[in-house]
PAZAVO-958634 format. One line per 5 residues: number of its first residue (from 1); their letters; for each residue x, y, z of C-alpha. Coordinates in steps of 0.001 Angstrom, whole numbers, plus 500000, padded with zeros to 6 digits. Layout:
BEGIN
NUM	A	X/Y/Z | ...;
END
This chain:
BEGIN
1	XXXXX	383309/974800/237558 | 383966/973660/234075 | 383568/970210/232636 | 386619/969126/230676 | 386862/966148/228402;
6	XXXXX	390409/964982/227849 | 390913/963664/224369 | 394311/962133/225165 | 393266/960336/228337 | 389657/959781/227270;
11	XXXXX	388441/960808/230745 | 385978/963375/232122 | 386868/965593/235114 | 385928/968951/236664 | 388145/971978/237228;
16	XXXXX	387646/975608/238289 | 388408/978719/236320 | 391850/979145/238009 | 392962/975783/236715 | 392320/976702/233082;
21	XXXXX	395902/977886/232271 | 397371/974712/233731 | 394931/972564/231837 | 395718/974317/228593 | 399445/973907/229196;
26	XXXXX	399005/970191/229891 | 396973/969802/226722 | 399807/971432/224784 | 402554/969456/226587 | 401036/966271/228028;
31	XXXXX	404476/964571/228321 | 406212/967396/230210 | 406955/966497/233839 | 407438/970160/234732 | 403920/971057/233553;
36	XXXXX	402424/968372/235725 | 404552/969307/238721 | 403450/972980/238463 | 399840/971895/238251 | 400256/969616/241295;
41	XXXXX	401917/972414/243292 | 399014/974718/242322 | 396475/972156/243646 | 398514/971281/246765 | 395805/972593/249128;
46	XXXXX	392901/971107/247183 | 390924/968084/248239 | 392775/964769/248405 | 390614/963243/245730 | 391340/966147/243348;
51	XXXXX	395081/965983/244015 | 395114/962184/243609 | 393188/962569/240322 | 395856/964903/238954 | 398618/962467/239982;
56	XXXXX	396750/959637/238314 | 396325/961665/235137 | 400027/962567/235138 | 401170/958957/235730 | 398874/957743/233005;
61	XXXXX	400739/959954/230577 | 404204/959447/232157 | 404264/955998/233845 | 408073/955914/233773 | 408599/959127/235790;
66	XXXXX	410323/958339/239079 | 409699/961849/240383 | 405944/961636/239891 | 405710/958180/241458 | 407855/959110/244419;
71	XXXXX	405793/962248/245190 | 402501/960479/244613 | 403341/957559/246960 | 404639/959904/249600 | 401388/961915/249357;
76	XXXXX	399260/958786/249633 | 401162/957600/252702 | 400609/960994/254337 | 396910/960708/253663 | 396593/957454/255666;
81	XXXXX	398922/958466/258452 | 397175/958195/261822 | 394445/955875/260586 | 393912/952353/261803 | 395906/949750/259928;
86	XXXXX	392726/947846/259209 | 391358/950796/257210 | 390795/950052/253548 | 392787/953146/252673 | 395965/951271/253578;
91	XXXXX	395183/948612/251024 | 394617/951298/248389 | 398055/952724/249137 | 399559/949248/248950 | 398024/948824/245526;
96	XXXXX	399544/952145/244468 | 402956/950847/245540 | 402445/947637/243597 | 401509/949626/240503 | 404556/951821/240919;
101	XXXXX	406910/948805/241244 | 405707/947474/237939 | 407623/950354/236332 | 410084/951249/239126 | 411254/947784/240299;
106	XXXXX	414923/948807/240018 | 414519/951840/242304 | 415730/950950/245841 | 414102/954026/247389 | 410635/952872/246422;
111	XXXXX	411327/949372/247751 | 412616/950767/251035 | 409567/952972/251478 | 407224/950143/250582 | 408944/947687/252943;
116	XXXXX	408853/950207/255794 | 405197/950934/255053 | 404387/947204/255139 | 406274/946728/258409 | 404315/949621/259915;
121	XXXXX	401098/947755/259062 | 402343/944740/261124 | 401751/942369/258218 | 404608/939913/258836 | 404205/937507/255943;
126	XXXXX	403577/940227/253379 | 406468/942231/254768 | 408858/939250/254521 | 407743/938534/250969 | 408134/942187/250040;
131	XXXXX	411714/942151/251382 | 412395/938977/249412 | 410980/940535/246245 | 413146/943586/246765 | 416297/941466/247070;
136	XXXXX	415402/939534/243937 | 414548/942625/241928 | 417454/944853/242900 | 421047/944288/241774 | 423368/942845/244388;
141	XXXXX	425144/946171/244812 | 421897/947633/246216 | 421318/944823/248710 | 423179/946532/251567 | 420383/949126/251588;
146	XXXXX	417763/946413/252082 | 419473/944010/254499 | 419600/946310/257542 | 415841/946892/257325 | 415210/943203/256722;
151	XXXXX	417362/942101/259636 | 415817/944650/261943 | 412392/943404/260918 | 413412/939767/261480 | 415000/940571/264841;
156	XXXXX	411878/942302/266149 | 409511/939495/265211 | 407768/937692/268064 | 408305/934302/266336 | 411998/933285/265912;
161	XXXXX	411315/930736/263117 | 411192/933405/260443 | 414485/934896/261599 | 416077/931459/261735 | 415028/930772/258152;
166	XXXXX	416207/934116/256854 | 419378/934810/258774 | 421745/931865/257798 | 421258/932371/254092 | 421563/936126/254564;
171	XXXXX	424813/935828/256484 | 426324/933329/254040 | 425358/935527/251115 | 427054/938468/252817 | 430152/936459/253761;
176	XXXXX	430839/935038/250295 | 430733/938568/248879 | 433228/939830/251451 | 436724/939293/250110 | 438299/940182/253469;
181	XXXXX	436297/937658/255484 | 438358/935051/257345 | 436601/931960/258656 | 437329/931002/262265 | 437088/927343/261237;
186	XXXXX	439544/927819/258377 | 436996/927368/255609 | 437860/928666/252197 | 435662/930953/250187 | 434696/928058/247952;
191	XXXXX	433629/925963/250948 | 431384/928806/252066 | 429952/929021/248558 | 429408/925284/248655 | 427506/925521/251938;
196	XXXXX	425423/928424/250640 | 424518/926520/247469 | 423550/923445/249466 | 421476/925511/251845 | 419507/927420/249247;
201	XXXXX	419143/924476/246841 | 417815/922158/249536 | 415469/924762/251034 | 413941/926575/248053 | 410755/927488/249927;
206	XXXXX	412651/929071/252820 | 415003/931398/250945 | 412551/933358/248868 | 414362/936518/249892 | 417417/935548/247783;
211	XXXXX	417869/935368/244039 | 419147/931812/243975 | 419804/931762/240252 | 421875/934933/240376 | 423846/933739/243415;
216	XXXXX	424791/930372/241938 | 425569/931852/238533 | 427811/934334/240315 | 429663/931349/241732 | 429971/929869/238243;
221	XXXXX	431943/932905/237138 | 434152/932863/240241 | 434937/929148/240583 | 435502/927959/237046 | 437227/924787/238269;
226	XXXXX	434152/923592/240204 | 431399/924188/237704 | 429886/920718/237892 | 428859/920979/241543 | 427424/924487/241158;
231	XXXXX	425394/923543/238079 | 423983/920543/239922 | 423063/922767/242888 | 421201/925177/240631 | 419308/922340/238942;
236	XXXXX	418543/920791/242333 | 417049/924099/243483 | 414638/924120/240545 | 413803/920431/241012 | 412923/920951/244667;
241	XXXXX	410918/924014/243678 | 408914/921907/241238 | 410193/923694/238135 | 411246/920564/236267 | 411500/922160/232857;
246	XXXXX	413749/924874/234261 | 415908/922169/235851 | 416138/920404/232486 | 417141/923668/230826 | 419846/924150/233449;
251	XXXXX	421221/920646/232802 | 421228/921218/229055 | 422995/924532/229466 | 425538/922915/231779 | 426496/920026/229509;
256	XXXXX	426870/922457/226627 | 429165/924832/228542 | 431407/922776/230865 | 434948/922282/229609 | 436273/919437/231768;
261	XXXXX	435388/915758/231728 | 435000/915749/235521 | 432377/918509/235466 | 430624/916875/232537 | 430468/913547/234354;
266	XXXXX	428968/915175/237454 | 426342/917060/235486 | 425483/914183/233156 | 425110/911658/235977 | 422890/914078/237875;
271	XXXXX	420865/914745/234715 | 420403/911029/234039 | 419395/910421/237651 | 416840/913235/237394 | 415312/911728/234258;
276	XXXXX	415199/908284/235857 | 413454/909670/238933 | 410940/911441/236711 | 410203/908183/234886 | 409928/906271/238164;
281	XXXXX	407561/908896/239614 | 405396/908799/236499 | 405235/905014/236533 | 404298/905038/240215 | 401585/907619/239610;
286	XXXXX	400244/905649/236658 | 400112/902435/238658 | 398219/904168/241463 | 395718/906051/239320 | 395279/903426/236649;
291	XXXXX	396046/903390/232937 | 395025/906287/230735 | 396019/907320/227242 | 397548/910663/228230 | 399616/909006/230958;
296	XXXXX	401001/906446/228551 | 401971/909113/226051 | 403686/911158/228761 | 405556/908084/230007 | 406695/907180/226493;
301	XXXXX	407836/910748/225999 | 409934/910636/229159 | 411413/907275/228204 | 412285/908594/224746 | 413892/911661/226304;
306	XXXXX	415965/909478/228624 | 417067/907183/225781 | 418044/910188/223695 | 420092/911546/226582 | 422012/908277/226943;
311	XXXXX	422538/908096/223194 | 423888/911636/223092 | 426503/911004/225777 | 429485/910158/223465 | 428719/913188/221321;
316	XXXXX	428330/915469/224340 | 431586/914199/225818 | 433324/914823/222511 | 431941/918380/222551 | 433441/918887/226017;
321	XXXXX	436866/917768/224796 | 436621/920036/221771 | 435689/922990/223982 | 438746/922125/225993 | 440938/922177/222890;
326	XXXXX	439173/923072/219634 | 442421/922359/217738 | 442492/918649/218654 | 442448/916842/215314 | 441909/913407/216834;
331	XXXXX	438722/914484/218603 | 437327/915921/215358 | 437903/912559/213674 | 436108/910844/216554 | 433212/913263/216155;
336	XXXXX	432899/912346/212485 | 432741/908658/213413 | 429959/909396/215895 | 427899/910765/212990 | 428386/907649/210889;
341	XXXXX	425413/907148/208610 | 424455/910853/208700 | 426068/912442/205607 | 424809/915946/206256 | 426121/915942/209819;
346	XXXXX	429454/914554/208629 | 429838/917325/206060 | 428907/919951/208643 | 431408/918483/211096 | 434243/918446/208559;
351	XXXXX	433394/922002/207527 | 433353/923206/211114 | 436591/921364/211846 | 438621/922830/208981 | 437262/926302/209765;
356	XXXXX	437957/926032/213506 | 441388/924435/213620 | 444394/926679/213450 | 447142/924560/211823 | 449810/926355/213850;
361	XXXXX	448089/925391/217117 | 446750/922002/216073 | 447315/918859/218097 | 447854/916114/215554 | 448004/916402/211775;
366	XXXXX	445470/918964/210509 | 445923/917897/206894 | 444334/914535/207731 | 440974/916299/208183 | 441167/917747/204667;
371	XXXXX	442181/914377/203248 | 439371/912559/205070 | 436918/915230/203945 | 437921/914703/200314 | 437893/910928/200763;
376	XXXXX	434295/911161/202018 | 433248/912865/198788 | 435290/910370/196771 | 433614/907412/198472 | 430276/908936/197527;
381	XXXXX	431405/909321/193882 | 431562/913121/193973 | 435010/913613/192454 | 434489/917255/191576 | 433716/918088/195203;
386	XXXXX	436705/916030/196319 | 438966/917976/193942 | 437566/921230/195302 | 438439/920135/198845 | 441970/919179/197794;
391	XXXXX	442470/922494/196011 | 441423/924372/199140 | 443630/922118/201273 | 446714/923015/199214 | 446232/926683/200098;
396	XXXXX	446169/926200/203890 | 449192/927510/205784 | 450259/924341/207586 | 452884/924273/210279 | 455000/921601/208587;
401	XXXXX	455917/921231/204936 | 455283/917513/205244 | 451576/918201/205854 | 451201/920044/202547 | 453264/917378/200789;
406	XXXXX	450914/914711/202135 | 447933/916628/200729 | 449521/916783/197262 | 450364/913082/197363 | 446846/912138/198453;
411	XXXXX	445474/914330/195691 | 447563/912497/193133 | 446703/909072/194551 | 442999/909864/194269 | 443436/910551/190563;
416	XXXXX	445417/907335/190178 | 442665/905330/191862 | 440281/906593/189203 | 442842/905989/186413 | 443301/909679/185634;
421	XXXXX	447022/909239/185058 | 447665/912431/183129 | 445817/914436/185773 | 447923/912810/188505 | 451115/913757/186675;
426	XXXXX	449923/917346/186230 | 449082/917600/189938 | 452511/916429/191085 | 454325/918552/188525 | 452354/921516/189809;
431	XXXXX	453321/920633/193378 | 457035/920477/192518 | 457070/923632/190413 | 459519/926297/191548 | 457584/929060/193352;
436	XXXXX	458037/932735/192532 | 459687/933216/195906 | 462073/930422/196798 | 462660/929506/200423 | 464675/926954/202325;
441	XXXXX	462885/923841/203484 | 463286/924596/207212 | 462689/928346/206987 | 459629/928625/209244 | 459217/932319/208479;
446	XXXXX	458018/931448/204976 | 454679/929751/204191 | 454840/926076/203374 | 453643/926740/199812 | 457027/928371/199105;
451	XXXXX	458928/925424/200573 | 457079/922373/199334 | 459113/922278/196119 | 461909/920778/198245 | 459750/918020/199706;
456	XXXXX	461253/914625/198985 | 457885/912928/199476 | 456353/914739/196510 | 459443/914297/194345 | 459593/910561/195124;
461	XXXXX	456006/910060/194053 | 456599/912097/190921 | 459655/909983/190098 | 457624/906792/190516 | 454907/908135/188239;
466	XXXXX	457442/909255/185639 | 459038/905805/185643 | 455639/904199/185132 | 453920/906730/182871 | 456526/909143/181573;
471	XXXXX	459459/908908/179183 | 463084/908101/179858 | 464119/911725/179471 | 461361/913063/181756 | 462236/910514/184442;
476	XXXXX	465944/911282/184162 | 465169/914996/184427 | 463202/914404/187642 | 466045/912444/189252 | 468594/915035/188155;
481	XXXXX	466420/917775/189622 | 466193/915911/192937 | 469979/915641/193083 | 470446/919291/192097 | 468098/920368/194908;
486	XXXXX	470269/918299/197296 | 467242/916524/198771 | 468130/913041/197534 | 468539/910090/199896 | 470807/907077/199359;
491	XXXXX	467762/905100/198252 | 466921/907747/195639 | 470482/907506/194285 | 470252/903721/194104 | 466841/903887/192417;
496	XXXXX	468195/906361/189866 | 471178/904172/189096 | 469020/901059/188816 | 466676/902906/186454 | 469602/903870/184212;
501	XXXXX	470941/900336/184356 | 467579/898905/183290 | 467781/901092/180194 | 471393/899932/179524 | 472982/903248/180476;
506	XXXXX	475659/901580/182587 | 478208/904369/182672 | 475470/906871/183452 | 474353/904663/186310 | 477933/904608/187652;
511	XXXXX	477989/908394/187373 | 474794/908493/189410 | 476521/906444/192093 | 479458/908860/192005 | 477117/911840/192405;
516	XXXXX	475495/910158/195387 | 478885/909417/196951 | 479770/913078/196591 | 476547/914059/198391 | 476793/911802/201437;
521	XXXXX	479312/910808/204047 | 479718/907722/206161 | 477660/905920/207342 | 474909/907123/204962 | 477025/906347/201919;
526	XXXXX	477495/902685/202877 | 474567/901339/200868 | 475611/903368/197824 | 479182/902029/197962 | 478027/898474/198526;
531	XXXXX	475638/898557/195563 | 478090/900469/193367 | 480967/898050/193932 | 478757/894998/193435 | 477307/896347/190205;
536	XXXXX	480732/897391/188922 | 482218/893929/189503 | 479198/892245/187953 | 479525/894504/184920 | 483282/894464/184253;
541	XXXXX	484685/891609/186337 | 488459/891706/185838 | 488425/893833/182699 | 488946/897066/184605 | 490802/895722/187603;
546	XXXXX	492812/898842/188362 | 489703/901001/188254 | 487950/898556/190578 | 490921/898666/192970 | 490791/902448/192979;
551	XXXXX	487094/902320/193794 | 487710/899949/196686 | 490525/902072/198055 | 488303/905139/197759 | 485509/903341/199570;
556	XXXXX	487791/902168/202361 | 489189/905646/202891 | 487614/906992/206106 | 485351/903956/206249 | 484177/903282/209848;
561	XXXXX	485134/899938/211316 | 481458/899028/211626 | 481028/898898/207828 | 484525/897799/206767 | 483982/894033/206882;
566	XXXXX	481596/893820/203928 | 483757/895981/201687 | 486978/894137/202597 | 485389/890767/201855 | 484134/892040/198518;
571	XXXXX	487610/893439/197779 | 489298/890152/198670 | 486845/888215/196514 | 487709/890469/193582 | 491416/889801/194038;
576	XXXXX	490878/886057/194404 | 488796/885779/191241 | 490483/888324/188996 | 493650/889494/190739 | 496602/888027/192609;
581	XXXXX	496490/885711/195589 | 499043/887767/197493 | 496893/890852/196980 | 493944/888946/198386 | 496009/887904/201426;
586	XXXXX	497073/891510/201900 | 493448/892603/201844 | 492520/889980/204428 | 495403/891076/206631 | 494270/894718/206406;
591	XXXXX	490728/893629/207191 | 491763/891954/210457 | 493015/895295/211726 | 490280/897503/210228 | 487130/895777/211457;
596	XXXXX	485552/896194/214872 | 487034/894190/217772 | 483915/892019/217940 | 484425/890987/214302 | 488192/890383/214414;
601	XXXXX	487848/886749/215474 | 485524/885984/212601 | 487773/887874/210207 | 490832/885864/211306 | 488875/882654/210774;
606	XXXXX	488073/883686/207205 | 491694/884742/206667 | 493022/881420/207932 | 490560/879425/205874 | 491348/881259/202631;
611	XXXXX	495122/881098/203269 | 494933/877364/203892 | 492967/876821/200689 | 495305/878942/198587 | 498795/878382/200102;
616	XXXXX	498319/875398/202389 | 498039/875023/206145 | 501713/875770/206800 | 501147/879312/205569 | 498647/879882/208357;
621	XXXXX	501233/879735/211185 | 502017/883420/210961 | 498318/884220/210861 | 497677/882143/213960 | 500518/883869/215780;
626	XXXXX	499189/887305/214918 | 495659/886345/215879 | 496834/885078/219273 | 498650/888360/219870 | 495786/890594/218774;
631	XXXXX	492629/888846/219930 | 491331/889002/223504 | 491965/886055/225799 | 488684/884330/225079 | 489265/884171/221331;
636	XXXXX	493059/883803/221642 | 492465/880634/223699 | 490376/879193/220886 | 493028/880128/218326 | 495719/878419/220406;
641	XXXXX	493733/875187/220572 | 493181/875229/216820 | 496835/876110/216178 | 498055/873301/218415 | 495663/870850/216845;
646	XXXXX	496942/871785/213394 | 500577/871327/214489 | 499822/867959/216053 | 498167/866823/212831 | 501292/867904/210961;
651	XXXXX	503404/865853/213366 | 504968/868898/214990 | 504493/867665/218584 | 507028/870016/220134 | 505444/872999/218390;
656	XXXXX	502019/871955/219631 | 503338/871475/223198 | 504908/874929/223100 | 501622/876418/221974 | 499792/874674/224838;
661	XXXXX	502397/875942/227271 | 502040/879499/225977 | 498264/879376/226106 | 498241/877989/229645 | 499256/881403/230975;
666	XXXXX	495819/882798/230079 | 493811/879776/231209 | 492660/879656/234806 | 492128/875967/235665 | 488962/876777/237600;
671	XXXXX	487397/878518/234602 | 488884/876920/231490 | 488757/873240/232350 | 488234/872412/228666 | 491718/873670/227736;
676	XXXXX	493462/871627/230410 | 491483/868545/229480 | 492504/869020/225838 | 496178/869398/226795 | 495958/866330/228999;
681	XXXXX	494499/864262/226156 | 497268/865557/223905 | 499960/864457/226384 | 498334/861061/226826 | 498511/860534/223083;
686	XXXXX	501920/862036/222359 | 503797/862543/225647 | 505286/860645/228573 | 505288/860895/232340 | 507757/863774/232334;
691	XXXXX	505655/865831/229981 | 502540/865051/231984 | 504299/865995/235190 | 505451/869228/233577 | 501901/869956/232478;
696	XXXXX	500642/869396/236018 | 503375/871614/237420 | 502410/874389/235011 | 498782/873924/235959 | 499557/874353/239678;
701	XXXXX	501745/877345/238974 | 499051/879043/236888 | 496433/878305/239534 | 498649/879782/242245 | 499200/882860/240096;
706	XXXXX	495480/883412/239750 | 494870/882665/243429 | 497291/885340/244626 | 495506/888060/242716 | 493451/889744/245408;
711	XXXXX	491223/891604/242998 | 490337/888440/241165 | 489696/886558/244389 | 487529/889307/245815 | 485396/889500/242685;
716	XXXXX	484999/885723/242546 | 484176/885456/246254 | 481716/888310/246094 | 480093/886715/243094 | 479875/883351/244848;
721	XXXXX	478874/884453/248369 | 477354/887889/247932 | 479321/889600/250777 | 482887/889448/252053 | 481706/888995/255624;
726	XXXXX	480244/885613/254673 | 483795/884260/254316 | 484274/884458/258080 | 481045/883734/259937 | 480878/885208/263361;
731	XXXXX	483434/887924/262557 | 481066/890608/261377 | 483090/893186/263271 | 486336/892467/261364 | 487140/894751/258463;
736	XXXXX	486290/893251/255051 | 489695/894129/253609 | 491488/892269/256404 | 489413/889200/255664 | 490513/889346/252045;
741	XXXXX	494164/889610/253054 | 493836/886653/255423 | 492229/884559/252720 | 494941/885542/250229 | 497691/884542/252680;
746	XXXXX	495986/881202/253279 | 495758/880464/249550 | 499390/881520/249028 | 500491/879117/251773 | 498574/876292/250150;
751	XXXXX	500222/877080/246821 | 503664/876998/248490 | 502917/873562/249863 | 501922/872352/246399 | 505359/873139/244957;
756	XXXXX	507474/870008/244281 | 510059/869245/247046 | 513593/867925/246397 | 513696/864117/246360 | 516303/861817/247671;
761	XXXXX	516333/859933/244437 | 516270/861380/240944 | 514036/859328/238705 | 514398/858817/234999 | 512144/857103/232582;
766	XXXXX	514751/854552/231667 | 516041/853920/235230 | 515983/850606/237007 | 512974/851701/239057 | 509804/849959/238122;
771	XXXXX	506882/851935/236756 | 504688/851065/239716 | 507282/852518/242083 | 507506/855564/239909 | 503776/856042/239986;
776	XXXXX	503750/855611/243774 | 506435/858246/244220 | 504596/860550/241867 | 501484/860176/243970 | 503450/861005/247113;
781	XXXXX	504760/864139/245420 | 501343/865111/244195 | 498326/863350/245714 | 496019/865050/243217 | 497913/863682/240205;
786	XXXXX	495841/861666/237781 | 496762/858001/237633 | 497277/857005/234006 | 497401/853274/233445 | 499707/851856/230801;
791	XXXXX	498178/849223/228642 | 501509/847377/228411 | 502068/847189/232194 | 502351/843652/233520 | 500624/843634/236887;
796	XXXXX	501252/839952/237654 | 505021/839511/237672 | 505845/842863/239332 | 509137/842912/237417 | 510444/846023/235705;
801	XXXXX	509224/846386/232156 | 511557/846093/229278 | 511505/848368/226338 | 509894/846461/223482 | 511562/847085/220166;
806	XXXXX	509827/846344/216920 | 512000/844588/214343 | 511713/845071/210616 | 513561/843353/207825 | 516038/845474/205935;
811	XXXXX	515525/845421/202173 | 518249/843537/200261 | 518908/846484/198050 | 520353/848337/201016 | 523307/845937/201351;
816	XXXXX	523952/845529/197690 | 526710/843000/197001 | 527885/842981/200618 | 525153/840607/201670 | 526024/836918/201540;
821	X	523849/834600/199640;
END
């Protein structure tokens, strides 16, 4: 025997002369598995202690060798085979397995051998825990190699409680991983996951064989629409296990990863409830054990943590919404407000926002973030930083040209607020400069920087600044450039013309109006024409009447009826003040036909009024006649009343009566009682019994005409009663149309009865019949006739009235010399 001292392993051992070559080889190659295997095979028939020593030496040099560990453990198990399970040698082998699993915990073969070895020792608790450790250590793809052994072990146990605790979780874990599994109760895969999570989270001490964290996190990746419940289950598992800090970490991770408000609400409420329960438990413990300094500090810490959690809620919720849509501009603005009073956080938020948001995907106006960012620096009197932000903002590729234009305008307004007028002018001139590569305003294929030179917003602000700060020529050049780019609006044209007028360039201002008229069509050109014509008349009056008439005719050409009234009135006013009255009347007459139907009545009123003032009321007869022909019945009725009133005032009673008679054909007595009352009052003042009787006859005739119109009757009856069937109660089975016909026939019969019948005696006003008899006969002919008393009737004598003639003296000059003295 030789004594060998190993320098590498710092150990002393004995070997025989035959082992010398192997020892020398190991010294030369201590990390070669093959050298150790050859040495072990050489000493295969040696004593167990010698062989075990060589294995130990080899594993000390190569602890990560699966081959060495596998052979060593197999050799150690052989050495104890046949011995009593209470022998200490079994425990030594168990320790060897534990040492091996420190390095080989991902090797299922070692776990299987160890579990089988533990089962053979009849150590139930240690065997169950070893199976559980194996399932937690191995990846889920290796679990099918463990479960059969575990289930067989559980099935063969004398006590069923262990099997009952293990089997449900095992089966659920297997079912949720089986995509082809179909529940007999119709449960979905998510419902099974939900049951599994509830089971393992509520029984943490009974499912030690499962990796709860891995299982629930696997569900988080599968059911992304139900994250809140799964996160709460995972936290509940740690809470019931007593790992409160781990539970808190889970809650924090959850509220920082969920992307829906519903999930956030579930997690946050559960988190807050957990913190409250922790505070309540601590307070209860403190009250039971008494006050101590450490307990008070711990309680204050928990209260501070809970308060911080509640305070963070708006910010956490905002983070959830931003994870949902990081391009939501409104939520970024809300986040800035949440950091009010924290300048550093505000700057960081603005910086993160402008770096995160893609303007092409943004919800809202992304330029507002840049503007607010610059305004923040401006409010803190850091103008240089604000200018830097604006300069960067002008280089962003916005989706809309208007966004970039707003940035330029805000940039200029900032300089104006600080009275840097020249700088503001330079900024806007730079914004409106023609780019190297021109592009159309709506050409989305080009960046907005190449299109902003056609932005009216920037040009309008530049024009305002030029008017206030620039020269006449620079301002005129800006307006001319706007018109040349064809981006002007009617208001820009009017502003340009007003600017020229203020500087006494009247003809140039009229040219500006002409250029605007050439750019626009109706109805956009209405304001330009209206202002142009007003200014032209104010400037020249009647000096250039023909030119003014040409302008009006040009304006009225293709003018829509909606805008014609104003121009026609202005035209007529010009003719009245500077032209001819007949031209003015011609304009008014054209206006009555050119305006909208709703304005014709008003236009005729103006026409009649001006004609009466200029030519007299007799000249308005033709106008009234045309108005009655053109206007709808409602307005024609009003015109007839006014026409008749005018004729009666002129003493033309017959004309007025003819007008009333004509108008009566469009006046239904049931609807237009005012007209008939007016006619009646007219006849009382100027007529006699014959004319009144004729009026009443016309009234009955018109009423009969309207009554026999079935369509009119049906609409009126439906409006009054709601349904046709209501006209004949109890006849719900009769057809509605038949009811209408019956009602029409009834009304026609009544109208026939109302017609005057031939009398035995023809009455005249100047007959021998007394007026009382005449009135009585009139009542018999028409019971509904109104009784009109005569003030001159003598009710006492009952004798026929005599016609009273008024006598006047004839002037002497009429007779001349024929009259006797």
